[in-house]
C-alpha positions in Angstrom: -72.9 -32.3 -39.5 -69.6 -31.0 -40.6 -69.5 -27.8 -38.6 -68.3 -28.2 -35.0 -69.8 -26.0 -32.4 -70.5 -25.6 -28.7 -73.7 -23.7 -28.2 -74.3 -25.2 -24.7 -77.3 -23.9 -22.6 -76.2 -22.5 -19.3 -79.7 -21.6 -18.1 -83.3 -21.1 -19.3 -85.6 -18.3 -18.2 -88.7 -19.5 -16.3 -91.8 -19.3 -18.5 -89.8 -18.7 -21.7 -90.2 -20.5 -25.0 -87.2 -22.7 -24.2 -88.6 -23.5 -20.8 -92.0 -24.5 -22.4 -90.0 -26.8 -24.8 -88.3 -28.4 -21.8 -84.8 -27.4 -22.7 -82.3 -27.7 -19.8 -78.9 -26.6 -18.8 -76.4 -28.8 -20.6 -78.5 -29.2 -23.7 -76.6 -28.0 -27.0 -78.2 -26.1 -29.8 -76.9 -27.7 -33.0 -78.8 -25.8 -35.6 -81.4 -23.2 -36.4 -83.6 -23.5 -39.4 -81.1 -26.2 -40.8 -78.0 -23.9 -40.4 -75.3 -25.5 -38.3 -72.9 -22.7 -39.1 -73.6 -20.9 -35.8 -70.3 -19.5 -34.7 -71.5 -17.1 -31.9 -74.2 -14.9 -30.5 -74.1 -12.8 -33.7 -75.3 -15.7 -35.8 -77.8 -16.8 -33.1 -79.3 -13.4 -32.9 -79.6 -13.2 -36.7 -81.6 -16.3 -36.9 -83.9 -15.7 -33.8 -84.5 -12.0 -34.1 -87.4 -11.0 -36.3 -88.3 -14.7 -37.0 -91.8 -16.1 -36.6 -91.0 -19.6 -37.4 -88.0 -21.7 -36.1 -86.7 -25.1 -36.3 -84.3 -25.9 -33.6 -82.0 -28.9 -33.6 -81.1 -29.8 -30.0 -78.7 -32.5 -28.5 -79.7 -33.3 -25.0 -77.6 -34.2 -22.0 -78.2 -37.9 -22.6 -76.9 -37.7 -26.1 -80.3 -38.1 -27.8 -81.2 -35.3 -30.5 -84.5 -33.8 -31.1 -86.0 -31.1 -33.6 -88.5 -28.6 -32.3 -90.7 -26.5 -34.7 -92.1 -23.4 -33.1 -93.9 -20.2 -33.8 -93.2 -16.9 -31.9 -93.6 -13.2 -32.2 -90.9 -11.6 -34.2 -89.4 -9.7 -31.3 -89.7 -12.6 -28.8 -86.6 -14.2 -27.4 -86.3 -17.9 -26.6 -85.1 -17.3 -23.1 -81.7 -19.0 -23.5 -78.5 -18.1 -21.8 -75.5 -19.9 -23.2 -72.3 -20.9 -21.3 -70.4 -18.7 -23.8 -71.3 -16.1 -26.3 -68.8 -17.8 -28.6 -69.6 -21.3 -29.9 -66.5 -22.0 -31.9 -62.8 -22.0 -30.6 -61.9 -18.5 -29.5 -59.3 -16.5 -31.2 -56.1 -16.6 -29.0 -53.4 -14.0 -28.6 -50.3 -14.0 -30.8 -48.4 -11.6 -28.7 -45.8 -12.1 -25.9 -46.4 -9.0 -23.7 -44.1 -9.3 -20.7 -46.7 -7.9 -18.4 -49.3 -10.5 -19.5 -51.0 -11.8 -16.4 -51.6 -15.3 -17.8 -47.9 -15.7 -18.3 -47.3 -14.8 -14.6 -49.1 -17.7 -13.1 -47.8 -20.8 -11.6 -48.6 -24.2 -13.0 -51.4 -26.5 -11.6 -54.3 -24.0 -11.8 -57.5 -24.8 -13.7 -57.0 -24.9 -17.5 -59.3 -21.9 -18.2 -57.0 -19.5 -16.5 -54.2 -20.1 -19.1 -56.4 -19.3 -22.1 -55.0 -16.1 -23.7 -58.1 -14.9 -25.5 -57.8 -12.1 -28.0 -61.2 -12.4 -29.7 -63.1 -9.5 -31.1 -66.4 -11.3 -30.4 -65.7 -11.6 -26.7 -64.5 -8.0 -26.6 -68.1 -7.0 -27.8 -70.1 -9.6 -25.8 -67.9 -9.7 -22.5 -66.0 -6.4 -22.6 -62.6 -8.2 -22.8 -59.6 -6.3 -24.2 -58.2 -7.2 -27.6 -55.0 -6.1 -29.3 -56.2 -6.2 -33.0 -53.0 -8.1 -34.1 -54.7 -11.3 -35.1 -57.5 -10.3 -37.3 -58.0 -12.4 -40.5 -59.6 -11.0 -43.7 -62.7 -12.9 -42.7 -62.7 -11.2 -39.2 -62.4 -7.9 -41.0 -65.2 -8.6 -43.5 -67.4 -9.7 -40.6 -66.5 -6.7 -38.4 -67.3 -4.3 -41.4 -70.6 -6.1 -41.8 -71.7 -6.4 -38.2 -70.1 -3.2 -36.9 -70.1 -4.4 -33.4 -69.4 -1.9 -30.6 -68.2 -0.9 -28.5 -65.0 -2.9 -28.5 -62.3 -2.8 -26.0 -58.7 -2.3 -27.2 -55.5 -2.7 -25.4 -53.4 0.0 -26.9 -50.6 0.6 -24.4 -48.8 2.9 -26.7 -49.6 4.5 -30.2 -45.8 4.9 -30.6 -45.1 2.1 -33.2 -41.7 1.0 -31.9 -42.9 1.1 -28.2 -45.9 -1.0 -28.9 -43.9 -3.4 -30.8 -41.6 -3.9 -27.8 -44.7 -4.0 -25.3 -46.3 -6.7 -27.4 -43.3 -8.3 -28.7 -44.9 -8.4 -32.1 -43.9 -6.4 -35.3 -47.7 -6.2 -36.1 -48.3 -4.3 -32.9 -46.9 -1.0 -34.3 -50.0 -0.5 -36.6 -52.4 0.2 -33.9 -53.3 3.7 -35.2 -54.0 2.2 -38.6 -56.3 -0.3 -37.1 -58.1 2.1 -34.8 -58.6 4.6 -37.7 -60.1 1.6 -39.7 -62.6 1.1 -36.8 -63.3 4.7 -36.9 -64.0 4.7 -40.6 -66.6 1.9 -39.9 -68.1 4.0 -37.1 -67.3 1.2 -34.7 -66.9 2.7 -31.2 -64.2 1.5 -29.0 -62.7 2.0 -25.5 -59.0 1.9 -25.0 -56.5 0.7 -22.4 -53.0 1.8 -21.6 -51.0 -0.4 -19.2 -48.4 1.9 -17.6 -45.0 0.1 -17.4 -42.5 2.7 -15.9 -39.7 3.4 -18.4 -41.7 2.0 -21.3 -45.3 3.3 -21.7 -45.3 6.3 -19.4 -43.7 9.7 -20.0 -43.6 10.9 -23.6 -45.2 7.7 -24.7 -48.3 8.3 -22.6 -48.5 12.0 -23.7 -48.4 11.0 -27.4 -50.9 8.1 -27.0 -53.4 10.3 -25.3 -53.0 12.9 -28.0 -53.3 10.3 -30.8 -56.4 8.6 -29.3 -58.0 12.1 -28.7 -58.1 12.6 -32.5 -60.1 9.4 -33.0 -63.0 10.6 -31.0 -66.0 10.1 -31.0 -65.5 6.5 -31.9 -62.6 6.4 -29.3 -65.0 6.8 -26.3 -62.6 6.5 -23.5 -59.1 5.7 -22.3 -58.3 3.7 -19.1 -54.8 4.1 -17.7 -53.9 1.4 -15.4 -50.7 0.3 -13.6 -48.8 -2.9 -14.7 -49.4 -5.8 -12.5 -46.5 -8.1 -11.6 -46.5 -11.4 -9.7 -43.6 -13.4 -8.4 -43.8 -16.0 -11.3 -41.8 -14.1 -13.9 -38.7 -16.3 -14.4 -39.0 -16.4 -18.2 -40.2 -12.8 -18.7 -38.4 -9.5 -19.3 -37.7 -7.4 -16.3 -40.2 -4.7 -15.6 -40.4 -1.9 -13.0 -43.5 -1.7 -10.9 -45.4 1.5 -10.5 -44.3 3.2 -7.2 -45.3 6.5 -5.5 -43.1 8.6 -7.8 -44.0 7.1 -11.1 -47.7 7.1 -10.0 -47.5 10.9 -9.4 -45.8 11.4 -12.7 -48.6 9.5 -14.5 -51.3 11.7 -12.6 -49.5 14.8 -13.6 -49.4 13.8 -17.4 -53.1 13.0 -17.4 -54.0 16.2 -15.4 -51.9 18.3 -17.8 -53.7 16.6 -20.9 -57.2 17.4 -19.4 -56.0 20.9 -18.8 -55.1 21.3 -22.3 -58.3 19.7 -23.6 -61.2 20.8 -21.3 -63.7 18.8 -23.2 -61.6 15.6 -22.5 -62.7 15.3 -18.9 -65.0 12.3 -19.6 -62.3 10.8 -22.0 -59.4 9.7 -20.0 -59.4 8.0 -16.6 -56.8 6.8 -14.2 -57.1 3.6 -12.2 -57.8 4.1 -8.5 -54.3 2.6 -7.7 -52.5 5.6 -9.0 -54.1 7.9 -6.4 -53.5 5.5 -3.6 -49.8 4.9 -4.5 -49.3 8.7 -4.8 -51.0 9.4 -1.6 -53.6 11.6 -3.2 -57.3 11.8 -2.9 -59.6 10.1 -5.4 -61.4 12.4 -8.0 -64.9 13.4 -7.2 -67.8 11.2 -8.3 -68.9 13.6 -11.0 -65.3 13.5 -12.6 -65.8 9.9 -13.6 -68.7 10.8 -15.9 -70.7 7.7 -16.7 -68.0 5.4 -15.3 -67.2 3.8 -18.7 -64.2 1.9 -17.6 -65.6 0.4 -14.5 -64.9 -3.1 -15.7 -61.2 -2.1 -15.9 -61.2 -1.1 -12.1 -61.5 2.6 -12.9 -63.8 4.4 -10.5 -64.7 1.4 -8.3 -63.4 3.0 -5.2 -65.3 6.3 -5.8 -68.5 4.4 -6.6 -68.4 2.3 -3.5 -67.7 5.2 -1.3 -70.4 7.3 -2.8 -73.0 4.5 -2.3 -71.9 4.3 1.3 -72.2 8.0 1.9 -75.6 8.0 0.5 -76.9 5.5 2.9 -74.7 6.6 6.0 -77.7 8.3 7.6 -79.7 5.1 7.7 -77.1 3.4 10.1 -78.4 2.8 13.6 -76.8 4.5 16.5 -76.3 1.1 18.3 -77.3 -2.5 18.0 -78.9 -4.5 20.8 -76.7 -7.6 20.5 -73.0 -6.7 20.1 -71.0 -8.7 17.6 -67.7 -8.8 15.7 -67.2 -9.5 12.0 -64.1 -9.7 9.8 -64.0 -7.7 6.5 -61.4 -9.4 4.2 -59.9 -7.8 1.2 -56.5 -7.0 -0.5 -54.1 -4.1 0.4 -55.8 -1.8 -2.1 -59.2 -2.7 -0.8 -58.3 -2.0 2.8 -57.4 1.6 1.7 -60.7 2.0 0.0 -62.8 0.4 2.8 -61.0 2.1 5.7 -63.4 5.1 5.9 -66.4 2.7 5.6 -65.0 0.5 8.4 -64.3 3.5 10.6 -67.9 4.8 10.3 -69.4 1.3 10.9 -67.4 1.0 14.0 -69.1 4.2 15.3 -72.2 2.1 15.7 -72.3 1.0 19.4 -72.0 -2.6 19.8 -70.6 -3.4 16.2 -67.0 -4.1 15.6 -65.8 -4.5 12.0 -62.2 -5.6 11.8 -60.9 -4.7 8.4 -58.0 -7.0 7.3 -55.8 -6.8 4.3 -54.9 -10.3 3.3 -51.3 -10.8 2.4 -50.8 -12.2 -1.1 -48.4 -15.1 -0.4 -49.6 -16.9 -3.6 -48.8 -14.2 -6.1 -46.2 -12.1 -4.2 -46.1 -8.9 -2.1 -46.6 -6.6 -5.2 -50.1 -7.9 -5.8 -52.6 -5.9 -3.8 -56.0 -6.3 -5.4 -58.8 -8.3 -3.8 -59.7 -10.1 -7.0 -56.3 -12.0 -6.7 -56.7 -13.1 -3.0 -56.7 -16.9 -2.9 -58.2 -19.3 -0.6 -54.8 -20.4 0.8 -53.9 -16.7 1.4 -56.9 -16.4 3.6 -56.2 -19.7 5.4 -52.6 -18.7 6.0 -53.6 -15.3 7.4 -56.5 -16.4 9.5 -54.8 -19.6 10.8 -52.3 -17.4 12.7 -55.0 -15.3 14.4 -57.6 -15.9 17.2 -60.8 -15.7 15.3 -63.0 -17.3 17.9 -64.7 -13.9 18.7 -65.9 -13.2 15.1 -69.5 -14.1 14.1 -68.6 -14.1 10.4 -66.0 -13.1 7.7 -67.1 -11.2 4.8 -65.4 -11.3 1.2 -66.3 -9.7 -2.2 -67.4 -11.9 -5.0 -64.4 -10.8 -7.1 -62.3 -13.2 -5.2 -64.3 -16.1 -6.7 -64.8 -17.7 -10.1 -68.0 -16.3 -11.6 -71.1 -18.3 -10.5 -69.0 -20.6 -8.1 -67.6 -20.5 -4.6 -64.1 -21.4 -5.8 -61.0 -19.1 -5.4 -58.3 -18.8 -8.1 -56.3 -21.6 -6.3 -59.3 -23.9 -6.4 -60.1 -23.8 -2.8 -63.8 -23.1 -2.0 -65.7 -20.9 0.4 -67.1 -24.0 1.9 -63.7 -25.5 2.6 -62.5 -22.4 4.2 -65.6 -22.1 6.5 -65.2 -25.6 7.6 -61.5 -25.4 8.1 -61.7 -22.3 10.0 -65.1 -23.0 11.7 -66.3 -19.5 10.7 -69.2 -18.6 8.4 -68.4 -16.7 5.4 -70.6 -14.1 3.7 -70.0 -13.2 0.0 -70.9 -9.6 -1.2 -72.0 -10.2 -4.7 -72.0 -6.6 -6.0 -68.5 -5.1 -5.3 -69.9 -1.6 -6.0 -72.8 -1.9 -3.6 -72.2 -0.5 -0.1 -75.8 -1.4 0.7 -75.2 -5.1 0.0 -72.2 -4.8 2.3 -73.9 -3.2 5.0 -76.9 -5.6 4.8 -74.5 -8.5 5.0 -72.9 -7.1 8.0 -76.1 -6.4 10.0 -78.0 -9.4 8.8 -75.2 -12.0 8.8 -76.8 -14.6 6.5 -74.1 -16.9 5.2 -74.1 -16.8 1.3 -71.9 -18.5 -1.2 -71.5 -17.2 -4.8 
């Protein structure tokens, strides 16, 4: 077969057609009904959905190949989850943004962390942000035909000359034209603006919000997030981090925009960091609407706190057997979790020690839990007497998905062994109930 693809099976649903056929994780789907031109889940769904008869060409883990012929109900799925929704090489980024996190990493990490994806297919299937600067004519034809949505678009600025500087790409200035094209196709999209003080804030932010507002309803929401800077920036342009003053300025711009456009309350949202940096309270739960930008870290703090307040009355007044636990997070996470830890410590016999792990790996300016590494935790806890703690609790955002590995390659098991301390992993970072259950039940779990 001339078409190269990588439709590798990650898992098979119990009792499904694929399970009955004996397909296993690691097997690869080479063709459906004789077509080996399967580029992604769009093609897979087109071949499978609505079909009553299928011919599957599969290559097994041992290298052997087999063809399966089957009948199914038109709306019946095969029960296959693939390792990636994209079966061909992903489209990579052709920009050189000085705030790109991938370019702010040290050498020696796993290869996947250096992949700069900018693929509209992943934007649809995995909610990743794209810039729309690398679309080919074939991509455009396919988007026009499939009309996938919502897509997630990194806008940063609608001012042409500013976006060209932000992306270091002359094609970057055409973003309004590209978004208007999506609107003409009725393809919905969410937007992101990374605030770089002195570049994409101020008048740029005001104009960007006004421009994007005109593209509703296809422009579904805008997330405004602060630039993230690590200590590995030797070859990158100098940027200014968001401080309390610039955070307050951004909040004022967004609040003024909402005041001018009362129907935009569920359109533009600020990342939690702005409020913490400015020393202001988070918006109410209702102000986040349907939480459309949760994957971008917008509203995570409010959702977690709301979940905790809803179960607060279920907490016991005391526990029979006193114990201490460590709750590990980043600096920002510690601010979010402080009222939760305070309330938990009101339970007689329970002591929850909330600890913000210092990011030695990335640098002091990095304060989110998702970037805490295994060596950061080791360095922090090795200097403490942790003999009195029954367990340490961490959120799953610290780990590579479906593994127990941190960004630096160290694993939860290695940390637990090195520190002689059980680790509990909270899988759902928005669930206060899971966090509370982990604390009171203390069943060691790895991702």
